[in-house]
C-alpha positions in Angstrom: -52.5 216.1 208.1 -54.7 214.3 209.6 -56.5 214.7 212.8 -58.7 212.1 215.2 -61.6 212.5 217.8 -61.5 209.7 219.5 -64.5 211.2 221.7 -66.7 211.7 218.3 -65.3 208.9 216.3 -64.2 211.5 213.8 -61.7 211.6 211.5 -60.6 214.0 209.0 -58.6 213.9 206.3 -56.0 217.1 204.0 -54.0 217.1 201.4 -52.7 219.2 198.8 -49.7 218.6 196.3 -48.3 220.9 193.5 -49.0 220.1 190.4 -47.3 219.2 187.4 -47.9 219.8 183.7 -47.3 216.7 181.5 -44.0 215.0 180.9 -42.3 211.8 181.0 -43.7 209.1 184.0 -41.5 209.4 187.2 -40.6 206.6 188.2 -42.5 204.9 191.1 -39.5 204.2 193.8 -38.2 207.1 192.6 -37.1 209.9 194.9 -35.9 212.7 192.2 -39.3 214.7 191.8 -40.7 217.5 189.2 -41.0 220.7 189.2 -44.9 222.0 190.3 -46.5 224.2 187.6 -46.3 226.9 189.8 -50.0 227.2 189.1 -51.8 224.5 190.2 -52.9 222.1 193.1 -55.3 219.3 194.1 -56.8 219.3 197.4 -58.6 216.6 198.5 -60.4 216.6 201.8 -61.8 213.8 204.0 -64.6 214.1 207.2 -65.6 210.7 208.9 -67.7 209.3 211.2 -69.8 206.1 211.6 -73.4 205.4 209.6 -77.0 205.8 210.9 -76.3 202.8 212.9 -73.2 202.7 214.3 -71.8 200.8 212.3 -69.3 201.0 210.4 -67.4 203.8 209.2 -68.7 206.5 206.5 -67.2 209.8 204.7 -69.5 212.3 205.6 -68.3 215.6 203.8 -65.4 214.9 200.9 -64.0 217.4 198.6 -61.4 216.6 195.7 -60.4 219.9 194.2 -57.7 221.3 191.1 -57.0 224.6 192.4 -55.5 227.4 190.5 -54.0 230.0 192.2 -54.9 228.3 195.5 -58.4 229.4 194.1 -60.7 226.0 193.0 -61.1 225.4 189.2 -63.6 222.3 189.9 -64.8 220.8 192.8 -65.8 217.0 193.0 -67.7 216.9 196.7 -70.0 214.8 199.2 -71.9 216.1 201.4 -73.4 213.2 202.9 -76.3 215.7 205.5 -77.5 217.9 202.2 -81.2 217.9 201.5 -81.3 220.6 199.6 -79.3 220.3 196.7 -77.8 216.7 195.4 -75.1 215.3 198.4 -72.4 214.3 195.2 -72.3 217.2 193.1 -69.5 219.0 190.9 -69.2 222.4 190.9 -67.6 223.8 187.8 -65.4 227.6 188.2 -65.7 229.6 185.0 -67.7 231.0 182.2 -71.3 229.2 182.2 -70.8 230.0 178.2 -74.1 229.4 176.3 -76.3 228.4 179.6 -75.7 231.4 181.6 -77.9 232.9 179.4 -80.5 230.4 180.9 -79.5 230.6 184.4 -80.5 234.6 184.3 -83.7 233.8 183.7 -84.5 230.9 185.3 -82.6 230.7 187.7 -83.2 230.3 191.3 -81.4 233.1 193.4 -78.1 231.4 193.6 -77.9 231.9 189.7 -79.6 234.4 188.7 -76.3 236.5 187.8 -75.9 233.7 185.3 -73.2 231.9 187.9 -72.1 228.8 186.2 -70.0 227.7 189.7 -73.7 227.5 191.7 -74.6 224.8 190.1 -74.5 221.5 191.4 -74.1 218.9 189.0 -75.2 216.1 190.1 -73.1 213.0 189.6 -74.8 209.6 191.4 -75.9 210.3 195.0 -75.0 208.7 198.2 -73.9 205.1 197.0 -72.5 206.0 193.5 -71.1 209.2 193.3 -67.3 209.5 191.7 -64.6 208.0 194.0 -61.0 209.6 194.2 -60.0 207.5 192.1 -62.2 209.1 189.6 -60.7 212.3 190.3 -57.0 211.5 190.5 -57.7 210.0 186.8 -59.9 212.6 185.9 -56.6 214.8 186.7 -54.1 212.6 184.9 -55.8 211.3 182.0 -58.4 214.1 181.1 -55.8 218.0 182.2 -52.3 215.4 181.4 -51.1 216.4 184.8 -48.0 214.4 185.0 -47.8 210.7 187.3 -45.9 207.7 188.2 -45.5 205.4 186.5 -48.0 202.3 186.7 -50.6 205.2 187.7 -53.3 203.7 185.5 -53.6 200.4 186.9 -52.9 201.0 190.6 -55.9 204.3 190.2 -58.0 200.8 188.5 -57.3 198.2 191.2 -58.2 200.4 193.9 -61.3 201.8 192.1 -62.6 198.3 191.9 -62.2 197.9 195.8 -64.0 201.0 196.0 -66.8 199.3 193.9 -67.5 196.7 195.5 -67.8 198.4 199.0 -70.0 200.7 197.6 -72.1 197.4 196.4 -72.2 196.6 200.4 -73.1 199.5 201.2 -76.4 199.5 198.7 -77.1 196.3 199.3 -77.2 197.2 203.0 -79.8 200.1 202.0 -82.3 197.4 199.6 -81.6 193.6 201.1 -84.4 193.3 199.2 -83.8 194.6 195.5 -80.2 192.5 196.0 -82.6 189.0 196.6 -84.8 189.9 193.4 -81.8 190.0 192.0 -79.5 186.9 193.2 -83.0 184.7 192.5 -83.6 186.1 188.7 -79.4 185.1 188.4 -80.2 181.7 189.9 -79.4 181.8 193.6 -81.4 180.5 196.4 -81.9 183.0 199.2 -82.4 182.1 202.7 -83.5 185.1 205.2 -82.4 185.8 208.1 -84.9 184.1 211.7 -84.4 187.3 212.7 -84.7 190.7 210.2 -81.9 192.9 210.9 -82.9 196.3 211.7 -80.8 197.9 209.2 -81.5 201.7 207.7 -83.5 202.1 204.3 -81.6 204.0 201.4 -81.0 207.6 202.3 -84.4 209.7 200.9 -82.1 213.0 199.5 -80.4 212.8 195.7 
């Protein structure tokens, strides 16, 4: 499901699909389906808008979840405007194991009861956070859920595009760092006659 707000120049998308237990890969063009697990599903949500310069499209919030009986089991989340916790983080739902006693003794308000899922595990910040392709690779390769043939090459190709996009965004955040790195590689850099007033990198983590 996709919704677009033309007045506010925002868009949102939600996709939820049943996951199927491990088995032979399905042909890419096959219309056949395999039975879902009746328990596990993947849910992907995005909210998009414009960046701080109102020039480039950005993801405001995203969530990639493996769900069990409609409850999240693991969540890869990004909340662009978060400042009190890591903007990009993972929540793991379940028993905290050996860490729980430490959380109960040292944790802040949300984890005083040893609640592992209250932790925001930082994963790369605004620019180098896990992509949807990373999440899908994790779901298929690590968790073992079924995919179609050629899934790995398709995800790796899309992930390279994602990394290129994020690299460009990181350069816009810190052009002076990019210039220094390129000069070290032997490039000659000519600065613009009129420096652009670009947003600096995010202060939050």
